[in-house]
N, CA, C and O atoms as a Tinker XYZ file with bonds, in Angstrom:
   332  protein
     1  N      0.805000   -1.242000   -0.071000    73     2
     2  CA    -0.212000   -0.007000   -0.162000    64     1     3
     3  C      0.740000    0.735000    0.411000    63     2     4     5
     4  O      1.427000    0.457000    1.394000    81     3
     5  N      0.748000    2.774000   -1.002000    73     3     6
     6  CA     1.515000    3.452000   -0.597000    64     5     7
     7  C      1.366000    4.307000   -0.326000    63     6     8     9
     8  O      0.742000    5.138000   -0.987000    81     7
     9  N      1.967000    4.529000    0.977000    73     7    10
    10  CA     1.809000    6.120000    1.943000    64     9    11
    11  C      1.910000    7.443000    1.680000    63    10    12    13
    12  O      1.954000    8.333000    2.529000    81    11
    13  N      1.948000    7.582000    0.448000    73    11    14
    14  CA     2.814000    8.632000   -0.162000    64    13    15
    15  C      1.107000    8.854000   -1.446000    63    14    16    17
    16  O      0.647000    8.206000   -2.386000    81    15
    17  N      0.592000   10.566000   -0.449000    73    15    18
    18  CA    -0.785000   10.794000   -1.083000    64    17    19
    19  C     -0.564000   11.462000   -2.519000    63    18    20    21
    20  O      0.492000   11.122000   -3.053000    81    19
    21  N     -0.956000   11.897000   -2.873000    73    19    22
    22  CA    -0.895000   12.819000   -4.382000    64    21    23
    23  C     -0.441000   14.009000   -4.344000    63    22    24    25
    24  O     -0.363000   14.060000   -3.116000    81    23
    25  N      0.014000   15.257000   -4.759000    73    23    26
    26  CA    -0.672000   16.348000   -3.969000    64    25    27
    27  C     -1.953000   17.243000   -4.053000    63    26    28    29
    28  O     -2.176000   18.269000   -3.411000    81    27
    29  N     -2.391000   16.906000   -4.567000    73    27    30
    30  CA    -3.725000   17.836000   -4.904000    64    29    31
    31  C     -5.130000   17.661000   -3.501000    63    30    32    33
    32  O     -6.084000   18.266000   -3.012000    81    31
    33  N     -4.102000   15.984000   -3.370000    73    31    34
    34  CA    -4.543000   15.731000   -1.192000    64    33    35
    35  C     -4.114000   16.119000   -0.600000    63    34    36    37
    36  O     -4.564000   15.686000    0.461000    81    35
    37  N     -2.890000   17.248000   -0.285000    73    35    38
    38  CA    -2.179000   17.335000    0.663000    64    37    39
    39  C     -3.476000   18.921000    1.702000    63    38    40    41
    40  O     -3.964000   18.938000    2.832000    81    39
    41  N     -3.522000   19.783000    0.709000    73    39    42
    42  CA    -4.341000   20.357000    1.735000    64    41    43
    43  C     -5.276000   19.714000    2.271000    63    42    44    45
    44  O     -5.222000   19.610000    3.496000    81    43
    45  N     -6.025000   19.300000    1.797000    73    43    46
    46  CA    -7.489000   18.414000    2.489000    64    45    47
    47  C     -6.509000   17.775000    3.863000    63    46    48    49
    48  O     -6.769000   18.225000    4.979000    81    47
    49  N     -5.673000   16.988000    3.755000    73    47    50
    50  CA    -4.563000   16.366000    4.902000    64    49    51
    51  C     -4.319000   17.150000    5.981000    63    50    52    53
    52  O     -4.606000   16.878000    7.146000    81    51
    53  N     -3.569000   18.521000    5.415000    73    51    54
    54  CA    -3.488000   19.603000    6.421000    64    53    55
    55  C     -4.286000   20.196000    6.762000    63    54    56    57
    56  O     -3.993000   20.705000    7.844000    81    55
    57  N     -5.629000   20.562000    6.288000    73    55    58
    58  CA    -6.356000   21.010000    7.196000    64    57    59
    59  C     -7.452000   19.907000    7.886000    63    58    60    61
    60  O     -7.876000   20.418000    8.922000    81    59
    61  N     -7.971000   18.749000    7.691000    73    59    62
    62  CA    -7.816000   17.788000    8.232000    64    61    63
    63  C     -6.797000   18.064000    9.761000    63    62    64    65
    64  O     -7.074000   18.527000   10.868000    81    63
    65  N     -5.671000   17.578000    9.214000    73    63    66
    66  CA    -4.878000   18.355000   10.609000    64    65    67
    67  C     -4.915000   19.358000   11.552000    63    66    68    69
    68  O     -4.988000   19.287000   12.779000    81    67
    69  N     -4.855000   20.293000   10.815000    73    67    70
    70  CA    -4.791000   21.623000   11.956000    64    69    71
    71  C     -6.087000   21.466000   12.365000    63    70    72    73
    72  O     -6.275000   22.145000   13.374000    81    71
    73  N     -7.403000   20.654000   11.901000    73    71    74
    74  CA    -8.766000   20.925000   12.264000    64    73    75
    75  C     -8.682000   19.122000   13.747000    63    74    76    77
    76  O     -9.254000   18.803000   14.789000    81    75
    77  N     -8.038000   18.775000   13.199000    73    75    78
    78  CA    -7.569000   18.256000   15.036000    64    77    79
    79  C     -6.658000   18.181000   16.017000    63    78    80    81
    80  O     -6.772000   17.344000   16.913000    81    79
    81  N     -5.303000   19.342000   15.941000    73    79    82
    82  CA    -4.403000   19.871000   16.103000    64    81    83
    83  C     -5.583000   20.853000   16.858000    63    82    84    85
    84  O     -5.747000   20.762000   18.075000    81    83
    85  N     -6.370000   21.776000   16.049000    73    83    86
    86  CA    -7.130000   23.224000   17.023000    64    85    87
    87  C     -7.806000   22.356000   18.734000    63    86    88    89
    88  O     -7.789000   22.715000   19.912000    81    87
    89  N     -8.478000   20.765000   17.805000    73    87    90
    90  CA    -9.730000   20.485000   19.115000    64    89    91
    91  C     -8.577000   20.076000   19.974000    63    90    92    93
    92  O     -8.808000   19.917000   21.172000    81    91
    93  N     -6.997000   19.826000   19.387000    73    91    94
    94  CA    -6.476000   18.896000   20.941000    64    93    95
    95  C     -6.192000   19.995000   21.610000    63    94    96    97
    96  O     -6.103000   19.897000   22.834000    81    95
    97  N     -6.008000   21.148000   21.041000    73    95    98
    98  CA    -5.744000   22.397000   21.703000    64    97    99
    99  C     -6.393000   22.956000   22.891000    63    98   100   101
   100  O     -5.918000   23.622000   23.811000    81    99
   101  N     -7.894000   22.431000   22.612000    73    99   102
   102  CA    -9.236000   22.967000   22.813000    64   101   103
   103  C     -9.779000   22.604000   24.145000    63   102   104   105
   104  O    -10.158000   23.241000   25.128000    81   103
   105  N     -9.650000   20.981000   23.728000    73   103   106
   106  CA    -9.841000   19.498000   25.139000    64   105   107
   107  C     -8.489000   20.160000   25.618000    63   106   108   109
   108  O     -8.568000   21.355000   25.905000    81   107
   109  N     -7.437000   19.634000   25.726000    73   107   110
   110  CA    -6.033000   20.479000   26.433000    64   109   111
   111  C     -6.540000   21.400000   27.522000    63   110   112   113
   112  O     -6.642000   21.006000   28.683000    81   111
   113  N     -6.997000   23.164000   26.979000    73   111   114
   114  CA    -7.914000   24.064000   27.921000    64   113   115
   115  C     -8.738000   23.271000   29.333000    63   114   116   117
   116  O     -8.612000   23.120000   30.548000    81   115
   117  N     -9.576000   22.940000   28.269000    73   115   118
   118  CA   -10.676000   22.551000   29.533000    64   117   119
   119  C    -10.825000   21.839000   29.931000    63   118   120   121
   120  O    -11.846000   21.545000   30.553000    81   119
   121  N     -9.513000   20.963000   29.707000    73   119   122
   122  CA    -9.228000   20.027000   30.311000    64   121   123
   123  C     -8.585000   20.533000   31.735000    63   122   124   125
   124  O     -8.871000   20.248000   32.898000    81   123
   125  N     -7.875000   21.156000   31.324000    73   123   126
   126  CA    -7.018000   21.809000   32.392000    64   125   127
   127  C     -7.766000   23.034000   33.216000    63   126   128   129
   128  O     -7.496000   23.128000   34.414000    81   127
   129  N     -8.866000   24.151000   32.520000    73   127   130
   130  CA    -9.716000   24.280000   33.501000    64   129   131
   131  C    -10.245000   23.085000   34.582000    63   130   132   133
   132  O     -9.788000   22.983000   35.720000    81   131
   133  N    -11.256000   22.230000   34.039000    73   131   134
   134  CA   -11.481000   21.366000   35.162000    64   133   135
   135  C    -11.029000   20.531000   36.056000    63   134   136   137
   136  O    -11.631000   19.730000   36.771000    81   135
   137  N     -9.357000   20.907000   35.909000    73   135   138
   138  CA    -8.941000   20.326000   36.369000    64   137   139
   139  C     -7.911000   21.004000   37.888000    63   138   140   141
   140  O     -7.139000   20.745000   38.811000    81   139
   141  N     -8.542000   21.825000   37.302000    73   139   142
   142  CA    -7.825000   23.347000   38.547000    64   141   143
   143  C     -9.733000   23.974000   39.413000    63   142   144   145
   144  O    -10.149000   24.727000   40.293000    81   143
   145  N    -10.379000   22.770000   38.117000    73   143   146
   146  CA   -11.569000   23.127000   39.603000    64   145   147
   147  C    -11.853000   22.189000   40.342000    63   146   148   149
   148  O    -12.579000   22.233000   41.335000    81   147
   149  N    -11.175000   21.081000   39.804000    73   147   150
   150  CA   -10.953000   19.547000   40.521000    64   149   151
   151  C     -9.945000   20.146000   42.145000    63   150   152   153
   152  O    -10.322000   20.227000   43.314000    81   151
   153  N     -8.500000   20.484000   41.453000    73   151   154
   154  CA    -7.716000   20.839000   42.297000    64   153   155
   155  C     -8.599000   21.308000   43.732000    63   154   156   157
   156  O     -8.857000   20.645000   44.736000    81   155
   157  N     -9.018000   23.047000   43.299000    73   155   158
   158  CA    -9.892000   23.599000   44.834000    64   157   159
   159  C    -10.690000   22.733000   45.556000    63   158   160   161
   160  O    -10.775000   22.687000   46.783000    81   159
   161  N    -11.190000   22.146000   44.864000    73   159   162
   162  CA   -12.242000   21.480000   45.685000    64   161   163
   163  C    -12.046000   20.433000   46.166000    63   162   164   165
   164  O    -12.798000   20.056000   47.065000    81   163
   165  N    -11.150000   19.754000   45.803000    73   163   166
   166  CA    -9.945000   18.658000   46.362000    64   165   167
   167  C     -9.318000   19.843000   48.354000    63   166   168   169
   168  O     -9.237000   19.508000   49.536000    81   167
   169  N     -9.072000   21.119000   47.611000    73   167   170
   170  CA    -8.473000   21.886000   48.651000    64   169   171
   171  C     -9.435000   21.905000   50.041000    63   170   172   173
   172  O     -9.215000   21.496000   51.181000    81   171
   173  N    -10.584000   22.557000   49.434000    73   171   174
   174  CA   -12.038000   22.488000   49.999000    64   173   175
   175  C    -12.466000   21.637000   50.981000    63   174   176   177
   176  O    -13.184000   21.985000   51.918000    81   175
   177  N    -12.147000   20.790000   50.839000    73   175   178
   178  CA   -12.108000   19.378000   51.100000    64   177   179
   179  C    -11.719000   18.610000   52.292000    63   178   180   181
   180  O    -12.359000   17.921000   53.085000    81   179
   181  N     -9.884000   19.087000   52.131000    73   179   182
   182  CA    -9.502000   18.689000   52.839000    64   181   183
   183  C     -9.396000   20.284000   53.961000    63   182   184   185
   184  O     -8.306000   20.604000   54.436000    81   183
   185  N    -10.346000   20.907000   54.167000    73   183   186
   186  CA   -10.501000   20.920000   54.970000    64   185   187
   187  C    -11.512000   21.491000   55.940000    63   186   188   189
   188  O    -11.625000   21.863000   57.108000    81   187
   189  N    -12.105000   21.369000   54.944000    73   187   190
   190  CA   -13.383000   20.642000   55.630000    64   189   191
   191  C    -13.265000   19.225000   56.988000    63   190   192   193
   192  O    -13.522000   19.095000   58.184000    81   191
   193  N    -12.783000   18.503000   55.993000    73   191   194
   194  CA   -12.017000   17.473000   57.026000    64   193   195
   195  C    -11.421000   17.487000   57.905000    63   194   196   197
   196  O    -11.557000   16.634000   58.782000    81   195
   197  N    -10.441000   18.589000   57.984000    73   195   198
   198  CA    -9.351000   18.841000   59.438000    64   197   199
   199  C    -10.292000   19.243000   60.047000    63   198   200   201
   200  O    -10.553000   18.543000   61.026000    81   199
   201  N    -11.363000   20.650000   59.794000    73   199   202
   202  CA   -11.965000   21.202000   60.551000    64   201   203
   203  C    -13.088000   20.026000   61.414000    63   202   204   205
   204  O    -13.358000   20.109000   62.612000    81   203
   205  N    -13.614000   18.982000   60.480000    73   203   206
   206  CA   -14.483000   17.951000   61.325000    64   205   207
   207  C    -13.809000   16.850000   62.208000    63   206   208   209
   208  O    -14.431000   16.150000   63.007000    81   207
   209  N    -12.347000   16.772000   61.949000    73   207   210
   210  CA   -11.653000   16.189000   62.444000    64   209   211
   211  C    -10.714000   16.638000   64.544000    63   210   212   213
   212  O    -10.264000   16.037000   65.519000    81   211
   213  N    -10.976000   18.112000   64.020000    73   211   214
   214  CA   -10.953000   19.195000   64.824000    64   213   215
   215  C    -11.618000   18.761000   66.265000    63   214   216   217
   216  O    -11.231000   18.560000   67.416000    81   215
   217  N    -13.503000   18.721000   65.127000    73   215   218
   218  CA   -14.404000   18.618000   66.291000    64   217   219
   219  C    -14.583000   17.330000   66.800000    63   218   220   221
   220  O    -14.846000   17.326000   68.003000    81   219
   221  N    -14.514000   16.033000   66.164000    73   219   222
   222  CA   -13.959000   14.989000   66.315000    64   221   223
   223  C    -13.308000   14.684000   68.024000    63   222   224   225
   224  O    -13.588000   14.018000   69.021000    81   223
   225  N    -11.896000   16.037000   67.364000    73   223   226
   226  CA   -11.398000   15.750000   68.951000    64   225   227
   227  C    -11.833000   16.323000   70.276000    63   226   228   229
   228  O    -11.608000   16.055000   71.456000    81   227
   229  N    -12.645000   17.342000   69.529000    73   227   230
   230  CA   -12.571000   18.524000   70.974000    64   229   231
   231  C    -13.613000   17.025000   71.635000    63   230   232   233
   232  O    -13.067000   16.314000   72.478000    81   231
   233  N    -15.411000   16.588000   71.065000    73   231   234
   234  CA   -16.043000   15.943000   71.160000    64   233   235
   235  C    -15.604000   15.303000   71.984000    63   234   236   237
   236  O    -16.005000   15.427000   73.141000    81   235
   237  N    -14.441000   14.235000   71.568000    73   235   238
   238  CA   -14.475000   13.179000   72.745000    64   237   239
   239  C    -13.841000   13.190000   73.540000    63   238   240   241
   240  O    -13.578000   12.149000   74.143000    81   239
   241  N    -13.096000   14.901000   74.030000    73   239   242
   242  CA   -12.698000   15.017000   75.348000    64   241   243
   243  C    -13.842000   15.875000   76.286000    63   242   244   245
   244  O    -13.710000   16.345000   77.416000    81   243
   245  N    -14.633000   15.885000   75.667000    73   243   246
   246  CA   -15.680000   16.391000   76.953000    64   245   247
   247  C    -16.426000   15.029000   77.104000    63   246   248   249
   248  O    -17.014000   14.609000   78.100000    81   247
   249  N    -16.293000   14.532000   76.085000    73   247   250
   250  CA   -16.860000   12.914000   76.476000    64   249   251
   251  C    -16.278000   12.400000   77.471000    63   250   252   253
   252  O    -16.832000   12.297000   78.565000    81   251
   253  N    -14.565000   11.837000   77.126000    73   251   254
   254  CA   -14.312000   11.313000   78.346000    64   253   255
   255  C    -14.164000   12.211000   79.767000    63   254   256   257
   256  O    -14.286000   11.728000   80.892000    81   255
   257  N    -13.847000   13.759000   79.437000    73   255   258
   258  CA   -14.380000   13.638000   80.522000    64   257   259
   259  C    -15.648000   14.145000   81.225000    63   258   260   261
   260  O    -15.837000   14.657000   82.329000    81   259
   261  N    -16.190000   13.927000   80.533000    73   259   262
   262  CA   -17.979000   13.539000   81.042000    64   261   263
   263  C    -17.474000   11.810000   82.052000    63   262   264   265
   264  O    -17.116000   11.693000   83.223000    81   263
   265  N    -17.632000   10.917000   81.149000    73   263   266
   266  CA   -16.361000   10.196000   81.543000    64   265   267
   267  C    -16.788000    9.442000   82.888000    63   266   268   269
   268  O    -17.727000    8.790000   83.345000    81   267
   269  N    -14.554000   10.303000   83.516000    73   267   270
   270  CA   -14.403000   10.440000   84.519000    64   269   271
   271  C    -14.983000   11.018000   84.864000    63   270   272   273
   272  O    -14.269000   12.014000   84.985000    81   271
   273  N    -16.041000   11.318000   85.253000    73   271   274
   274  CA   -16.281000   12.573000   86.320000    64   273   275
   275  C    -18.003000   11.316000   86.207000    63   274   276   277
   276  O    -19.029000   11.789000   86.695000    81   275
   277  N    -18.054000   10.351000   85.781000    73   275   278
   278  CA   -19.010000    8.935000   86.024000    64   277   279
   279  C    -18.195000    7.914000   86.500000    63   278   280   281
   280  O    -18.706000    7.131000   87.301000    81   279
   281  N    -17.072000    7.763000   86.187000    73   279   282
   282  CA   -16.087000    7.040000   87.160000    64   281   283
   283  C    -15.626000    6.987000   88.694000    63   282   284   285
   284  O    -15.169000    6.009000   89.285000    81   283
   285  N    -15.897000    8.498000   89.281000    73   283   286
   286  CA   -14.719000    8.910000   89.728000    64   285   287
   287  C    -16.097000    9.012000   91.635000    63   286   288   289
   288  O    -16.502000   10.119000   91.988000    81   287
   289  N    -16.383000    8.101000   92.208000    73   287   290
   290  CA   -16.909000    7.630000   93.605000    64   289   291
   291  C    -17.247000    8.702000   94.306000    63   290   292   293
   292  O    -16.439000    9.533000   94.721000    81   291
   293  N    -18.663000    8.742000   94.500000    73   291   294
   294  CA   -19.755000    9.670000   95.407000    64   293   295
   295  C    -18.689000    9.827000   96.824000    63   294   296   297
   296  O    -18.749000   10.858000   97.493000    81   295
   297  N    -18.015000    9.042000   97.083000    73   295   298
   298  CA   -17.032000    9.860000   98.331000    64   297   299
   299  C    -16.125000   10.966000   98.003000    63   298   300   301
   300  O    -15.728000   11.833000   98.782000    81   299
   301  N    -15.813000   10.820000   96.623000    73   299   302
   302  CA   -14.727000   10.758000   96.776000    64   301   303
   303  C    -14.713000   12.713000   96.222000    63   302   304   305
   304  O    -13.956000   13.671000   96.380000    81   303
   305  N    -16.314000   12.389000   95.400000    73   303   306
   306  CA   -16.067000   13.358000   94.451000    64   305   307
   307  C    -16.761000   14.366000   95.005000    63   306   308   309
   308  O    -16.674000   15.461000   94.448000    81   307
   309  N    -17.981000   14.180000   96.760000    73   307   310
   310  CA   -18.518000   15.005000   97.312000    64   309   311
   311  C    -17.699000   15.018000   98.882000    63   310   312   313
   312  O    -18.586000   14.729000   99.685000    81   311
   313  N    -16.208000   15.261000   99.749000    73   311   314
   314  CA   -16.402000   14.884000  101.431000    64   313   315
   315  C    -17.423000   14.621000  101.907000    63   314   316   317
   316  O    -18.521000   14.981000  101.482000    81   315
   317  N    -17.258000   14.108000  102.637000    73   315   318
   318  CA   -18.910000   14.037000  103.729000    64   317   319
   319  C    -18.095000   15.591000  105.048000    63   318   320   321
   320  O    -17.010000   15.961000  105.498000    81   319
   321  N    -19.440000   15.916000  105.094000    73   319   322
   322  CA   -19.727000   16.913000  106.104000    64   321   323
   323  C    -19.359000   16.488000  107.558000    63   322   324   325
   324  O    -19.497000   15.276000  107.399000    81   323
   325  N    -19.149000   16.565000  108.297000    73   323   326
   326  CA   -19.656000   16.864000  109.768000    64   325   327
   327  C    -20.718000   17.037000  109.784000    63   326   328   329
   328  O    -21.407000   17.819000  109.129000    81   327
   329  N    -21.189000   15.700000  111.193000    73   327   330
   330  CA   -22.727000   16.013000  111.813000    64   329   331
   331  C    -23.095000   16.591000  112.633000    63   330   332
   332  O    -24.304000   16.641000  112.859000    81   331
């Protein structure tokens, strides 16, 4: 099979190649924009995750404190008053 094209077909091939290159460049730019949006969303979600982890840690500390108070025997919690 002969891979060379007659000179009359070259302008059409160049035009088709140019169109494909243009579409590829547009697609590349679109993907870059999408990637930037996704990167920003990842940063937002990471910040939200970090805030939730902080809140969880604070809530755990409060629960641990309450559990420690429940485990304290009543005699130790309130000293006996002399009668």
